[in-house]
Steps between C-alpha positions, in 0.01 A plus 500: 500500500353600840509137623876512460536851634305421817685198630597624843205610699324470835588140576870552443495817700331320788773232501771764492341702780482192723863430426603856569294527820656183635845657505628696800595862404866529424676745729706746302838608639450862607866577440440432129244779473663831428293822544334624183573870454445764234864472404463128453194543285665768286808291448278203412761227509467271200381197688226668706147628445435732797204711383181453304654602166847379617628854565345845547490566124253208462670387177447126573829430331746237630870547413559122535624324186548131580151428362520664157378466142747214445449301821132556570411178315651315801265667749308263723290498813714508813222497761147613564284560806122538547352834608224471755222686316272434206451853365706704254879524546664822382811522721862549403729304739795667677837338576750608764767301685392167355134539594215537249198696619163487323147611575172335408136602488351682797849606616657170601882520522733202460876452518694215330860393484586640159731207414280208595148632535483382865226705676627726775186671626150607404301804626120487461331841552166321553288730285128414531405349164179698470719815484575400140180666376633838612757507225527528124691226335572200718670469839844526352832623640792623284787453736703589809777745588825451695672745734736442789407171667134509395265397222203726429177407325143620502194285544194531284296664780738793526744398773873561452702229669868515602646150548826369637707382199633202691182362656204662323366618834295822509704795628247777448177557310306813395159541340556716193128578446342837570206316652347155513172596331638577152611200290875557506732221390872463443635285217828675412854437618650752745811693409750616762692826447714681757367272773136570414255231394286634212156348434183603320162337482217384275124534500410771247244278329297482826554863604799601705743794508856421389819577690858384554652460846858478627567306821823481706653164409621438853194602707203514259431863596339705221738761362293659219192447292435638147140513378465442126155670476350780705251439780191688617578872492278556801740297711803697386777392268803316634746731316530763226532227231159360594345849481656555157389171345147538642454774237507228234198320657129586488184401681519298816773253408566421867156344510474364148758229545743703713717562195695174472854558378643204686875428464459126506821380333779703342781695665859586407775694679799705391746518794708770332202732461332361818174487305232234544279440196137401554273342238142612565188310399150559371218712634199392701266482332665422170234706327599868534136603445422375849840553660557864404196625306676404179757773543862551601832320481450351845859502622681278585300226333691301236821685576865451581577711805852576634533580873793554734575162650564617853191719541249413227505860376370543147764583231340435158241295317405389154141390426475236230120509473344831614147457630527120459165333445609150378710355781824601328717476807863612517583243766686292247870421548739800478866464404789741556798509259766729365478510124602732214214676324591702190860463602443650843529286818175506697386358833164356405200322649304277261148359522252312280171565684163353414410778252723357222771769482862440596641802688857614549541784754793688648492369859656817644241743366209294367548635152337285234764378256289266285162327491406247234239228467635152573169314442173576307345819640198692373397709802769757404680568174834608655655694788564869436867552583451868576225452757580142596130419471335225290291613206177320566278349231183695402195389693697319771357707786142561386418135426481534122829315442413218258530164668798331660771697687858378501650407740247338735509541882750212510731734307765468237730402789396415852695433822739242350845666525706609200877456477781713366832356379799734494667242277245533219372846590143369468195509724284190491124539558262213578215662309159395375246595238168599655187698435163556665165670483444745782125560550382746772331301775424681826303214663785447751530864592299479822583142591766399745740206480533501122746622235443874468578530128166638377555318174374181351802365313501239226637239469563479874125516542217454256367823357262380231365834389841665473708234332440394140554129436802560276668718760435240773679238291785742426549582869497132590780436253705799623484403863658167421818663386816604681802658331861537603636832374867610491547879469799724472427779755757734343298520179171369650467260209417129496790267422318164505188334629380145565144382518400336825220291645179566683430838659835613647824315548718533809740767607855504365864442590787598266861391556852583388501156333281645221193333643144606572290274722117496505213264575142499378152398607511188281771355725818555298819652651745610233824684434545718192804668350477855639630657179269320254213337694577157368393216733806314625353281775161414645341264741143397584429595866145364487319815617475871443783742583448870574785602727843624395806272506822603677859371505766447765827312549657291778820298506574591137160378372237723346131435575175622343201512738133563429190483716202331333126538552223600264231748596473875514254682278543236228370241744204700635268725293629389161361145509271584207798543269736241647306226326643150535805628692318436831838434662578323825709715729843367597677715761869430544854631474724357229878539475717409201872459434723350231511119496225449754259210442221527758145443373163644586239250622214434261130457561245408237210728434168425344219695339171550687190596309280774647205308647141577411338710775219327686368811675221724385644796301256767632326761285631715221479800732698323769773399259530849360531645851742220594727575206539863614555400861743221417710732288498754780582277797625163375676534164834634623562167678279245331542642146305723267172341385549230771782341302794440736857486364572227751663667796173550695208258486293499184156524655335347192670167577392510866156656484317163533682427829482858638133564431360413844770695685515797257353760736725391788806521282425826316340700782614338824858411425477126546819464293683807638792291621552384142493857365134565423394785730149569623327737255172544685586863567492567130275233349139429607346154510311563176812637334698193603231284338527709185875438490436131545253499208758669280766243587261214431421647156871548423560138602225388263650694212849370571371141518330541164826629353671184626734702714781314687772578752821336616516339846761273666437133418409291804 
């Protein structure tokens, strides 16, 4: 199947890039570009997509009906365009005034004629590729924002860029990081409310303090900053809120990972209430035993926080996972809607965070209205509606919990956006079944430049003593499974579900034509009936899809657009469970309309067997040390247990060629320009040799298993 799925790959992209680069940029008529304002976003004209979730409510619902459950069978490819990166693509395009704006990895921004696909301009933020190691889950970018005559997007290294909508030229730029020493990244899409550009950051896995900042959209001047976790008390708290939440922390959290709590993705805004809603992430370290002496709720980790949009002043919060110790972030997509609950109209905010419960809250007060499991969960039995707190399973905190915890760090739902259809009254969740073993491992506690989780986690990494064979097999099966869930938020009950493909399928788009669009990592883009989940149309797009589709209309024609590119966490540390899906990344933008007949180019792929290593494998002691060091320093890019999922080089396939230059690459940065930074500050010469011995041994084992991967045919 994968030979058919992977038909368009590197060679085709190279041809397309040459073709695209040979064209002169098309000048857009400035008079056609009307200023984007809050009023324009709120009114959300049917044919436009002006904000990340289309409007401030983040419903990802298009009112267009030309493409519907009766006509969708006529849907065809109108045009496509290559994107200039080879890492994961998670962006939702925007459309205003006939121009389609999309971002790519690292923070590239591109503009296309939305009718024809003709390229208009391309902004390259020129992020040093060795900065990639300073982040968690690939050098992705989830989208841009529009306001006035500018486009706003962040680059992976923390810069917020304001670009001229007509030319793509840089108007202003600010560095959003607190400092350049800590490993801050930005992968999320900005939101613009009341003329303020709102952006958070990532980096909790490597030890940073989270915050959200508002910048003046016209000048780039900072207007306010809201910290999501408290800082060092000796330096004084920024405000009364920080002093209050510090009482829920213990020990020296400002040194043991700096708290984390990064707001790396989700925001929503209610203009009538003038409230901005912030989704807050996991702690640093994940393991509360190190982070906070094993005590305290650690506010505002894993919380939804409402602040006044103009000032950043705290209003209310709800914590989904008090004292989170399992990477159960609440940075997942939030949706605002007005629905009737028990016959009473309520203004609600809804979220399906990683922890496996679907929450419906009153968005004015933060009152919990309902919380029910939407996927398999065993870390908690239920949420107590009187206290709003989860009732945790016995033994969860003291380490006596028997075996696998559900969900895993990847969650029951990750960053892929949900959708809400006012037509069906349903929320659609791109969920997944997952589970993991969390084994205390403090070997990284005093090491720099590594994930600060203080856990060894199977199956992301090998934990032989902690994981029984039968549970390892069970986890492997679970992590191959995505699920599409439709829930009625009024009753918080499931209406239908559909089994999906590997790991997690893409984000979602629902439409007034009773359609629900979604892609998957096996390379299928499909439309379902929104009321029943029945598949009505699908097409093979030859490579994995993660990002959310969107819809727009021009000249009486409706279009469906989706950005393609496989990667993210499924393409990095989870190589050990991706198996034969070693996919080839195809980064491009695809646009569909009724009756169109364009075709994607095809490239043949072939299987390559893992070669037998010709280098000496070192001693048993070296390999044991190398395994620990590899899983500390290398696995988050090159894959757990040295098995790459295909996005970054599988070192087992290259070890014979890299052997002589190993020290120069690992310690001195000989391949820094390609993304492999110098690690000599952290890894000694003997440790680098131990890592090499481990890779050689893993290559030998893979060769003996007859392991193969897919590569473009020459």
